[in-house]
MIKOLSE-750038 format. One record per atom (N, C-alpha, C): x, y, z; residue in one letter. Coordinates in steps of 0.001 Angstrom, whole numbers, plus 500000, padded with zeros to 6 digits. Example, Ala and Ser with C-alpha at 12.3 -4.5 7.8 and 13.67 -1.06 7.14 Angstrom:
<atoms>
513190494310507800a
512300495500507800a
513200496700507800a
512850497750507080s
513670498940507140s
512900500030507870s
</atoms>
This chain:
<atoms>
170260589314304407x
171683589245304766x
172162590593305305x
172984590561306326x
173519591779306912x
174464592449305933x
174376593769305834x
175241594513304916x
176508594960305651x
177657594691305055x
178938595011305694x
179683596122304956x
179024596770303985x
179761597647303078x
180398598839303784x
179902599198304991x
180453600358305672x
181375599983306817x
181790598737306859x
182709598314307911x
184093598921307688x
184624599517308720x
185985600050308684x
186734599437309843x
187821598737309575x
188552598027310617x
189722598853311143x
189485600117311425x
190562600930311972x
191558601307310888x
192727601675311293x
193773602076310349x
194186600888309494x
194129601059308196x
194473599976307286x
195976599720307336x
196338598448307444x
197745598092307606x
198381597871306242x
198915598921305659x
199611598793304386x
201074598424304582x
201604598804305738x
203005598503306040x
203116598120307501x
204083597273307806x
204251596861309196x
204921597972309981x
204627597999311274x
205164599067312110x
206660598927312323x
207175597699312338x
208581597488312702x
209529597629311514x
209112597181310347x
210023597192309206x
209647598209308145x
208446598792308234x
207941599701307218x
207918599047305847x
207849597720305809x
207808596974304555x
206355596596304244x
206016596465302972x
204636596121302618x
204219594769303203x
202965594686303638x
202419593420304095x
202293592481302907x
202694591232303089x
202671590258302006x
201364589458302031x
200817589220300839x
199650588346300705x
200116586988300171x
199606585933300750x
199932584589300274x
199134584319299004x
199839583855297975x
199227583627296668x
198961582152296388x
199826581300296926x
199720579868296625x
200413579073297723x
199858577922298044x
200451577016299020x
200538575629298390x
201720575036298468x
201903573678297941x
202616572827298985x
202191571589299110x
202876570659299986x
203105569365299215x
204296568829299344x
204651567572298680x
204967566527299736x
204476565317299505x
204775564201300393x
204160564338301762x
202976564966301872x
202318565092303170x
201943563704303673x
202381563362304876x
202248562017305448x
202962560967304597x
203827561415303698x
204488560498302782x
203583560027301667x
202398560651301500x
201394560161300554x
200903561207299564x
200610562419300036x
199807563344299247x
200577564578298812x
200243565034297603x
200720566310297082x
199503567216296892x
199514568389297522x
198396569315297414x
198888570667296914x
198086571274296051x
198406572575295479x
197180573472295634x
197322574577296369x
196192575458296655x
196495576871296154x
195990577232294959x
196076578631294526x
194963579436295198x
195299580565295787x
194296581353296489x
193536582263295540x
192259582438295816x
191418583347295042x
191590584760295598x
192582585476295077x
192911586777295657x
191862587836295334x
191124587669294235x
190100588660293898x
188922588582294869x
188420587378295112x
187293587201296032x
187754587100297483x
189047586854297683x
189669586799299010x
189278585577299840x
188508584652299294x
188134583444300022x
188420582239299149x
189124581270299711x
189430580012299030x
188902578869299890x
188183577938299269x
187596576815300000x
188317575535299608x
188866574831300585x
189479573537300322x
188575572447300876x
188464571368300112x
187621570251300539x
188279568957300100x
187886567878300717x
188437566579300373x
188056565556301418x
188340564290301151x
188000563223302100x
188733563405303430x
188209562778304454x
188897562771305743x
190270562126305599x
191252562710306263x
192574562097306295x
193548562588305258x
193116563506304355x
194055563967303325x
194865565174303791x
194554565705304979x
195427566730305546x
194918568161305493x
193609568359305412x
193083569731305365x
193458570501306635x
193120569925307780x
193408570580309053x
194910570728309264x
195656569676308968x
197107569703309162x
197756570786308309x
197274570955307078x
197854571959306195x
197617573371306735x
196424573627307264x
196157574930307874x
197103575170309048x
197328574133309857x
198196574279311018x
199655574469310607x
200065573847309512x
201431574052309028x
201647575502308611x
200680576053307882x
200786577450307452x
200859578363308669x
199980578111309635x
199971578938310844x
201286578819311600x
201845577606311661x
203086577386312404x
204245578173311803x
204305578236310469x
205403578940309807x
205416580409310203x
204254581059310186x
204219582507310372x
203945582937311811x
203646581987312671x
203534582306314094x
204841582014314819x
205776581356314126x
207050581015314741x
207010579761315581x
205909579011315511x
205814577761316276x
206404576621315445x
207700576718315219x
208378575803314299x
208351574357314764x
208208574151316077x
208189572774316562x
207021571989315992x
205952572712315587x
204807572031314972x
205184571420313620x
206157572028312950x
206589571515311648x
207268570162311784x
207905569934312925x
208627568679313129x
207694567521313430x
206454567811313746x
205519566761314115x
204813566139312921x
204890566801311754x
204133566344310582x
205102565900309490x
204968564674308989x
205824564226307886x
205452564928306577x
206408565605305968x
206221566175304631x
207595566337303996x
207625566323302672x
208898566467301962x
209233567916301670x
208206568713301334x
208456570126301052x
207154570910301206x
207274572077301815x
206163573013301926x
206596574300301245x
205803574762300274x
206142575969299525x
205008576980299660x
205372578230299926x
204392579305300078x
204819580455299176x
203974580757298200x
204276581808297219x
203501583070297585x
204175584216297437x
203561585489297791x
203169586274296548x
202137587084296701x
201688587918295594x
202757588951295270x
203003589138294002x
204047590070293583x
205350589347293348x
205992588930294421x
207272588242294283x
207593587540295590x
208265586419295488x
208733585715296678x
208178584309296783x
209068583358297060x
208692581965297245x
209458581413298430x
208729581024299483x
209328580445300678x
209201578937300612x
210311578236300810x
210327576777300773x
210883576234302081x
210252575182302580x
210710574507303801x
210847573024303492x
212029572485303738x
212319571092303424x
212964570429304633x
212310569460305252x
212949568727306358x
214229568059305880x
215258568139306700x
216549567566306321x
216468566050306179x
215574565444306970x
215403564001306907x
213923563681306775x
213643562556306161x
212244562181305935x
212105560676306115x
210922560260306485x
210645558831306591x
211307558216307805x
211941557077307610x
212521556325308721x
213682557055309392x
214346557970308646x
215488558685309204x
215064559899310032x
213796560155310065x
213263561351310712x
213470561283312230x
213823562423312829x
214013562541314267x
213300563803314746x
212146563622315336x
211343564772315744x
212011565599316840x
212882564978317641x
213514565698318730x
214688566561318262x
215275566206317149x
216385566978316597x
216208567023315083x
215257567835314633x
214856567816313239x
215175569147312573x
216296569231311830x
216576570453311081x
215615570586309892x
215213571814309612x
214373572093308449x
215087573155307631x
215377572833306377x
216054573767305489x
215031574746304937x
215336576030305005x
214413577051304513x
215130577941303508x
214380578388302517x
214942579311301533x
213849580270301081x
214260581474300724x
213340582484300214x
213910583028298917x
213190582781297837x
213595583296296533x
212763584531296214x
213458585618295900x
212797586862295535x
213575587491294396x
212983587450293212x
213707587918292036x
214901587034291768x
216071587643291671x
217304586874291444x
218011586537292748x
217443586967293864x
218098586787295153x
217504585598295893x
218365584796296511x
217926583650297311x
218589583708298684x
217769583542299706x
218285583469301066x
218063582063301586x
219074581522302215x
218996580166302752x
219216580203304264x
218739579163304913x
218936579060306346x
218419577737306852x
218485577548308150x
218054576298308781x
217280576601310050x
216160575914310194x
215435575927311461x
215889574704312238x
216388574911313419x
216821573788314248x
215885573654315438x
215447572448315644x
214550572139316752x
215254571076317578x
215924571511318632x
216777570618319393x
216175570313320759x
216299569068321158x
215860568685322489x
216781569324323515x
216183569965324514x
216981570649325529x
217729569652326401x
218779570133327028x
219512569288327961x
218622568926329138x
218857567773329748x
217995567365330863x
217920568442331941x
216721568748332330x
216472569752333358x
215042569606333794x
214704570230334891x
213314570245335314x
212633571353334535x
211876571018333551x
211224572011332707x
210036572598333439x
209559573721332925x
208375574341333525x
207197573415333408x
207142572651332311x
206034571707332147x
206077570642333245x
207291570106333484x
207429569078334510x
207148569656335889x
207636570874336119x
207390571506337406x
205903571728337648x
205196572158336590x
203752572354336718x
203055571043337039x
203560569941336451x
202955568643336722x
203147568239338184x
204334568603338739x
204585568317340150x
203697569184341038x
203579570451340651x
202881571421341502x
201366571283341410x
200892570836340239x
199467570871339928x
198560570209340958x
198903569008341498x
197986568413342479x
197802569271343723x
198834570085344051x
198724570938345221x
198162572303344858x
198713572870343765x
198461574265343455x
197024574588343135x
196294573666342559x
194907573978342226x
194077574214343468x
194560573744344609x
193830573957345854x
194579574920346773x
195592575588346203x
196331576576346979x
197132575983348114x
197574574704348014x
198250574043349129x
199670573622348789x
200255574242347766x
201598573845347381x
202602574170348476x
203450573205348854x
204463573480349881x
205657574219349310x
205678574395347970x
206821575020347329x
206534576489347046x
207582577280347046x
207472578680346688x
208314578926345445x
207637579104344306x
208364579348343060x
208955578083342485x
209641578238341340x
210268577102340669x
211685576914341184x
212189575704341120x
213580575490341506x
214520576198340553x
215733576461341025x
216675577248340222x
217057576550338936x
216906575228338862x
217292574515337651x
216206574442336604x
214998574994336893x
213891574890335949x
214151575745334724x
213713575277333578x
213820576027332327x
212433576310331806x
212332577270330899x
211037577691330384x
210636576944329122x
211491576140328562x
211142575429327331x
211841574084327310x
211148573079326797x
211731571757326719x
212594571616325478x
212469572558324530x
213263572501323310x
213830573869322996x
214956573867322316x
215510575104321784x
215158575162320312x
214571576276319897x
214124576413318513x
214775577658317943x
215504577496316869x
216225578606316265x
215998578623314767x
215954579829314205x
215793579996312773x
216538581231312310x
216708581405311009x
217443582567310498x
216688583870310758x
217431584949310914x
216814586248311212x
215920586697310064x
216322586400308824x
215505586863307715x
214113586232307738x
213999585011308291x
212691584376308405x
211857585067309484x
212509585450310572x
211818586216311610x
211303587532311052x
212131588199310241x
211707589455309614x
210544589224308647x
210604588134307909x
209537587821306967x
208207587623307695x
208262586975308856x
207040586710309609x
206322587987310017x
207054589084310192x
206404590345310551x
205582590902309398x
205813590369308196x
205091590879307014x
203946589974306596x
203794588852307270x
202696587926306946x
201935587635308229x
200731588132308320x
199921587936309516x
198937586793309274x
198885585869310214x
198027584692310080x
197174584550311330x
195907584187311139x
194996583964312268x
194273582641312027x
194491581676312916x
193907580337312774x
192674580211313668x
191553579822313063x
190331579531313813x
190131578021313740x
190479577332314811x
190466575877314817x
189070575331315126x
188925574023314948x
187643573391315269x
187379573443316771x
188443573347317563x
188291573441319014x
188319574924319375x
187219575619319138x
187201577053319357x
186330577486320527x
185555576566321082x
184718576931322211x
185481576865323526x
186559576061323563x
187504576033324680x
188907576082324089x
189722577011324541x
191060577173323984x
192098577092325088x
193225576499324735x
194260576221325725x
194770577483326414x
194782578629325708x
195361579837326285x
194358580665327080x
193117580196327180x
192125580902327981x
191910580130329284x
192654580483330317x
192548579814331614x
192471580867332702x
191819580514333812x
191725581444334926x
192885581229335892x
192861581960337018x
193974581892337956x
194112580526338606x
193070579687338531x
193147578340339089x
193633577318338071x
193805577774336817x
194213576866335760x
193047576208335054x
191823576617335368x
190641576042334708x
190388576772333396x
189888576029332402x
189613576619331104x
188442577595331192x
188575578723330488x
187500579705330379x
186831579514329025x
185518579301328970x
184850579199327673x
185151580428326813x
185352580200325527x
185742581288324642x
184736582425324652x
183435582095324726x
182438583168324724x
182616584069325942x
183006583504327071x
183248584330328260x
184500585194328066x
185538584597327503x
186768585347327276x
186523586486326294x
185700586233325273x
185418587278324290x
184554588376324892x
183677588044325838x
182922589081326542x
183887589974327323x
184875589366327968x
185881590131328698x
186721590976327740x
187040590410326589x
187819591136325591x
187052592362325105x
185760592193324844x
184960593320324395x
184839594383325488x
184716593934326739x
184686594890327855x
185953595745327866x
187099595117327649x
188367595859327632x
188392596849326469x
187891596425325316x
187864597316324149x
186936598508324393x
185781598243324987x
184834599320325277x
185437600300326288x
186066599753327332x
186678600602328356x
187742601501327753x
188578600929326888x
189650601708326262x
189076602786325340x
188046602432324551x
187444603400323629x
186767604542324388x
186059604218325472x
185389605253326250x
186396606153326964x
187546605594327341x
188596606423327951x
189132607421326929x
189330606962325694x
189786607879324641x
188722608922324326x
187454608496324347x
186342609421324108x
186314610502325187x
186504610112326457x
186496611074327553x
187668612046327438x
188836611526327069x
190013612374326925x
189820613394325809x
189300612918324666x
189057613816323543x
188007614866323899x
186957614441324586x
185894615376324975x
186428616443325918x
187198616027326905x
187747616979327871x
188657617984327187x
189500617497326283x
190428618381325583x
189677619405324739x
188675618962324015x
187917619877323158x
187101620862323985x
186496620383325059x
185675621271325893x
186517622361326547x
187708621972327006x
188561622953327681x
189078624025326715x
189302623634325485x
189841624589324510x
188754625290323701x
187490624950323961x
186393625503323158x
186347627037323206x
186367627672324390x
186279629140324410x
187393629815323617x
188612629310323791x
189728629935323096x
189600629761321584x
189206628579321161x
189047628354319723x
187879629146319156x
186825629349319978x
185681630136319517x
186077631588319278x
186899632141320187x
187344633519320015x
188137633707318723x
188844632664318321x
189643632755317096x
188774632783315839x
187484632413315984x
186597632415314814x
185970633784314579x
186284634766315452x
185692636096315318x
186010636663313933x
184988637119313268x
185158637684311936x
185073636654310822x
185076635350311184x
184958634301310179x
183496633957309939x
183258633313308821x
181898632913308469x
181722631435308763x
180689631103309569x
180423629713309896x
179707628987308775x
179325627756309040x
178599626960308057x
177245627597307754x
176805627449306533x
175479627936306170x
174427627045306817x
173220627551306906x
172154626856307624x
171912625449307108x
171896625281305792x
171601623955305228x
172672622935305604x
173943623366305606x
175025622462305985x
174949622110307469x
174661623103308294x
174528622852309716x
173417621860310006x
172293622037309351x
171151621154309567x
171483619726309149x
172155619586308012x
172513618252307524x
173472617556308480x
174490618287308945x
175486617679309815x
174936617411311218x
174073618311311711x
173464618070313016x
172527616873312970x
171829616704311880x
170940615544311734x
171746614251311744x
172889614265311037x
173749613075311005x
174304612786312399x
174664613840313146x
175184613640314496x
174106613106315435x
172882613590315283x
171779613061316085x
171602611569315845x
171680611177314561x
171526609758314217x
172677608938314791x
173893609466314695x
175064608733315193x
174997608583316706x
174607609662317385x
174497609598318841x
173399608613319252x
172292608615318527x
171200607690318832x
171636606238318637x
172437606000317601x
172928604640317362x
173871604188318471x
174742605076318941x
175651604747320036x
174884604472321321x
173795605196321521x
172950604946322688x
172193603629322539x
171759603338321336x
170998602111321093x
171825600864321367x
173088600873320953x
173909599685321148x
174564599661322525x
174415600748323296x
174883600731324679x
176231601361324928x
176845601990323928x
178140602629324156x
177992603953324895x
176897604656324652x
176630605893325369x
175358605736326186x
175250606529327248x
174048606495328069x
172841606912327248x
171689606378327617x
170453606755326945x
170224608251327084x
169603608833326061x
169405610278326035x
168597610740327242x
169077611786327876x
168341612378329003x
167538613590328557x
167692613991327299x
166943615106326734x
166579614784325302x
165720615584324720x
165285615366323345x
166423615685322389x
166420615075321195x
167434615410320200x
167382616894319846x
168484617372319348x
168573618788318986x
167514619139317951x
166860620309318161x
165829620764317228x
166497621342315981x
166497620570314912x
167184620983313696x
166585622270313131x
165252622446313283x
164596623604312692x
165100624913313279x
165669624861314496x
166152626091315122x
167367626661314408x
167923625926313486x
169102626382312749x
168729627135311486x
167439627300311237x
167024627962309998x
167515629402309927x
167451630103311075x
167855631506311093x
168865631711312218x
170118632022311834x
171174632254312811x
171916633539312465x
172328634284313505x
173188635436313241x
174621634929313120x
175567635740312671x
176949635288312452x
177601634676313686x
177358635254314876x
177965634714316085x
177415633327316383x
176101633171316286x
175483631868316527x
175970630833315516x
176136631272314281x
176616630362313233x
178011629854313546x
178882630731314031x
180241630312314385x
180231629336315558x
179411629634316574x
179338628758317741x
178852627374317338x
177769627323316559x
177205626040316171x
178133625276315225x
178844625992314380x
179780625330313462x
180895624648314244x
181430625354315232x
182494624769316047x
181960623615316889x
180742623763317393x
180114622688318178x
179936621433317331x
179485621593316100x
179305620449315205x
180621619753314939x
181659620530314654x
182967619935314368x
183502619191315589x
183360619767316770x
183838619115317983x
183062617828318269x
181755617888318129x
180940616705318394x
181278615584317422x
181518615940316187x
181896614929315198x
183216614273315578x
184169615068316034x
185464614517316442x
185312613601317652x
184468613989318600x
184252613156319790x
183640611808319418x
182571611851318637x
181854610617318313x
182664609710317404x
183539610290316598x
184330609468315685x
185308608573316442x
185678608950317666x
186537608099318492x
185876606740318705x
184551606732318774x
183802605486319000x
183330604858317695x
183644605489316573x
183090605047315297x
183463603638314895x
184757603326314951x
185198601999314509x
184605600900315383x
184683601078316686x
184143600072317601x
182637599930317433x
181928601041317255x
180469600970317129x
180050600242315857x
180806600408314789x
180470599702313549x
180638598195313711x
181713597797314363x
181924596364314586x
180839595788315499x
180518596514316569x
179494596044317498x
178150595934316805x
177808596928315980x
176536596898315268x
176433595678314367x
177515595363313672x
177516594186312803x
177382592905313613x
178063592849314742x
177962591676315604x
176521591472316061x
175902592530316548x
174537592434317052x
173549592112315937x
173679592785314803x
172747592543313699x
172820591107313212x
174041590604313073x
174212589249312552x
173710588208313542x
174182588296314784x
173837587280315775x
172354587331316122x
171844588512316384x
170441588616316776x
169492588334315618x
170003588426314389x
169189588047313239x
169062586545313082x
169910585786313795x
169882584323313679x
169357583642314938x
169703584207316099x
169264583572317344x
167740583614317464x
167192582593318076x
165760582522318308x
165503582490319813x
164628583369320263x
164240583441321677x
165407583805322589x
166460584352322020x
167609584839322773x
168159586057322036x
168895586861322728x
169517588015322087x
170809588375322804x
171661589102322092x
172913589604322647x
172777591117322814x
173173591622323947x
173205593058324172x
174577593460324698x
174940594721324421x
176234595225324858x
176124595763326277x
177127595446327068x
177206595927328441x
178584596526328657x
178624597763329130x
179925598389329388x
180635597747330570x
179895597034331401x
180493596363332546x
180945594943332216x
180251594268331288x
180542592861331008x
180911592579329557x
180945593565328720x
181253593348327309x
179992593088326528x
179517591859326587x
178186591556326059x
177498590587327011x
176182590624327000x
175379589730327823x
174357589043326940x
173946587859327365x
172930587092326646x
171626587166327439x
170533587479326740x
169223587569327380x
168289586525326787x
167472585913327634x
166475584964327185x
165255585668326636x
164244584898326224x
163047585474325615x
162287586369326585x
162477586147327886x
161804586949328897x
162672588095329407x
163836588297328780x
164724589369329192x
165646589017330327x
165528587810330857x
166399587387331960x
167778587027331419x
168851587355332150x
170208587037331679x
170477585544331652x
171261585132330667x
171680583746330499x
173203583732330444x
173819582756331081x
175275582645331007x
175687582406329551x
176701583130329046x
177094582973327643x
177419581537327246x
178058580770328154x
178406579400327814x
177223578454327967x
176021579000328299x
174808578190328288x
174136578208326916x
174670579027326009x
174186578993324630x
174445577622324036x
173660577254323022x
173900575985322346x
175271576027321675x
175797574857321337x
177119574817320693x
177093575558319367x
175984575442318624x
175879576152317358x
175876577653317551x
175159578120318555x
175124579559318836x
176491580060319273x
177188579265320075x
178529579673320495x
179493579700319309x
179409578696318442x
180276578682317254x
180026579926316396x
178776580269316191x
178438581441315379x
178994582707316007x
178780582874317310x
179230584066318019x
180750584157318033x
181419583051318304x
182879583042318391x
183512583350317042x
183026582710315972x
183614582954314657x
183428584398314219x
182228584925314403x
181976586293313979x
182812587277314801x
182933587033316105x
183749587918316938x
185206587885316481x
185700586690316176x
187070586574315677x
187279587466314459x
186378587360313483x
186549588080312223x
186396589586312391x
185494590009313254x
185227591439313404x
186202592139314335x
186723591429315346x
187492592100316385x
188944591639316491x
189271590464316009x
190594589909316283x
191429589690315018x
190931590146313884x
191644589989312618x
191943591367312042x
193218591618311752x
193639592900311196x
193629592838309669x
193512593988309012x
193636594009307551x
194969593408307111x
194945592683306014x
196157592054305500x
196424590674306057x
195580590201306963x
195773588898307601x
195286587772306688x
195962586623306778x
195477585392306165x
194755584609307257x
193429584485307124x
192614583795308116x
192426582346307673x
192707581415308572x
192594579986308296x
191451579433309147x
190375579003308495x
189162578594309210x
188912577111308961x
188908576343310028x
188729574893309921x
187291574508310274x
186607573909309322x
185248573393309490x
184312574409310154x
184000575489309451x
183111576508310032x
181697575997310252x
181348574886309612x
179975574368309697x
179663573658310995x
180665573461311862x
180441572677313074x
179260573211313882x
178298572346314144x
177126572629314990x
176176573666314399x
176418574121313165x
175542575127312578x
174381574474311830x
173195575031311985x
172025574582311241x
172267574823309755x
171601574044308915x
171778574156307463x
171522575592306987x
170504576256307521x
170207577622307099x
171357578568307446x
171974578352308598x
173122579181308967x
174311578875308078x
174491577606307719x
175586577244306821x
175428577932305467x
174216578022304971x
173973578646303669x
174290580134303691x
174143580766304839x
174425582199304947x
175902582481305178x
176654581453305548x
178023581665306006x
178917582269304929x
178975581674303749x
179915582120302724x
179596583522302207x
178342583839301878x
178078585219301433x
178515586261302452x
178282585979303732x
178694586926304767x
180217587007304868x
180900585850304802x
182358585846304877x
182966586596303698x
182431586396302507x
182945587081301317x
182860588592301484x
181752589063302017x
181575590505302167x
182471591067303261x
182567590344304371x
183441590812305451x
184899590824304984x
185345589753304324x
186743589650303878x
187100590763302900x
186181591057301995x
186452592105301006x
186534593477301660x
185608593757302564x
185562595074303192x
186675595254304208x
186928594218305003x
187958594298306039x
189350593992305510x
189441593577304251x
190719593374303571x
191577592292304214x
190985591124304424x
191781589962304798x
191474588840303817x
192385587882303715x
192186586690302884x
191837585519303791x
191121584544303245x
190707583398304058x
190840582107303270x
191346581078303955x
191294579711303451x
190367578946304386x
189319578373303822x
188305577676304599x
188350576196304257x
188527575348305251x
188488573898305058x
187121573395305510x
186387572745304609x
185025572337304948x
184652571028304273x
183681570340304890x
183058569161304292x
181648569478303795x
181155570678304091x
179748570974303881x
179465571549302496x
178587570903301726x
178166571492300450x
177325572735300655x
176708572873301826x
175876574048302088x
176729575285302312x
177950575104302826x
178876576228302955x
179249576734301570x
179533575827300670x
179972576192299320x
178834576814298519x
177642576229298617x
176503576726297855x
176774576718296368x
176529577835295708x
176727577918294257x
178086578506293891x
179003578615294866x
180323579187294589x
181376578095294460x
181112577130293585x
182089576061293342x
183367576606292721x
183303577826292162x
184495578434291564x
185547578771292617x
185153578806293872x
186105579109294947x
186753577855295517x
186341576687295053x
186778575426295652x
188087574919295071x
188906574359295937x
190131573665295533x
190090572278296163x
190026571212295352x
189940569862295928x
191294569345296393x
191297568679297544x
192465567941298018x
192125566464297876x
192721565830296908x
192352564452296608x
193124563465297467x
192597562256297502x
193255561164298234x
194137560336297316x
194333560816296094x
195190560084295168x
196631560114295664x
197284558976295576x
198672558859296017x
199568558944294810x
200472559921294831x
201422560074293726x
202639559192293979x
202879558300293060x
204014557376293206x
205094557677292192x
</atoms>
């Protein structure tokens, strides 16, 4: 199993940037009257950070994940599409958020469906209403796109722009400000079953981009940004090196043993960055550590400053390199006759057994699912996030399913996110039945 103990996900998010308030962890989720039939209660395993929900088809596992995501992403219109009597979300420490549709059953109106919301914290209660109102008749952007689409995909639209009466939304959705503020303190990331093609990944023609291709582009952007910061830091340190060196006159540099230890670590770090493709392959031999055995005071000062500067330069790439290393180790440890390599021009590339490039979306569905899920967790999830994963076992071989939970537990603990996993697979659960929460098909009358 790949070891994740040294994973660092950048600056740990203890407080949000906008409110300076502590990030909230979800402690418990309860839903009453889901589909008018089911009551589910899910206490989260905050110590292990992973909670597994399971149950028969049709009891609402997927729907419940989407409801949670809708609340904290602000996609309130999704709440109006699902019949439920009450959704309650309890936070660690203090706080209980409740959402109750104003009408239920036959009186329900999805086009104009108020949802009563309240937040109890200590002795204080805040109340409000989410209103989801059908917009006044107009040519919506959706309708306009439908008109334009037969022409626009071939670049033959006779129209220029949208008509002046077009609107950007078919519904008006409003909620209390305190709920908007609360959402900034609860970060949620949903990994749906439809993860190999996603609605928001489209090209300029409106065609769907396979997720693996989009993630290769995403990694390319991350690499480009990191290397730009590395170049800026290097230039700044190099330009100021002479002046800073003069200031060390009369000072004592690092002793030989410390210099040797730190230079050896830097050689290893530089070699690792070259191995994964973030830095160019070495054009010269590694630094001769033995040459540091005997140094005069001036040489000691020069080498001490050089070591400190090099460490600062390489640390700019540290976080990204750790994530990339984990991605490569995990994926290449499972793929057979194929491998993933990092490319500064393309993000990552797939190579066949003969070293020839393969299109990323030519990978099997299981390989794509593995790559997409791992990339999501390593690159697109911030500390403090509640990750909602629907059926991670899709297209995965039994051996890969057995490895899934141990790896997720280690990543979640180190990267400091919580996860709710909805699964049908006993191989995902393995011997960790203590993490399971059943969603039964029993109807409470």
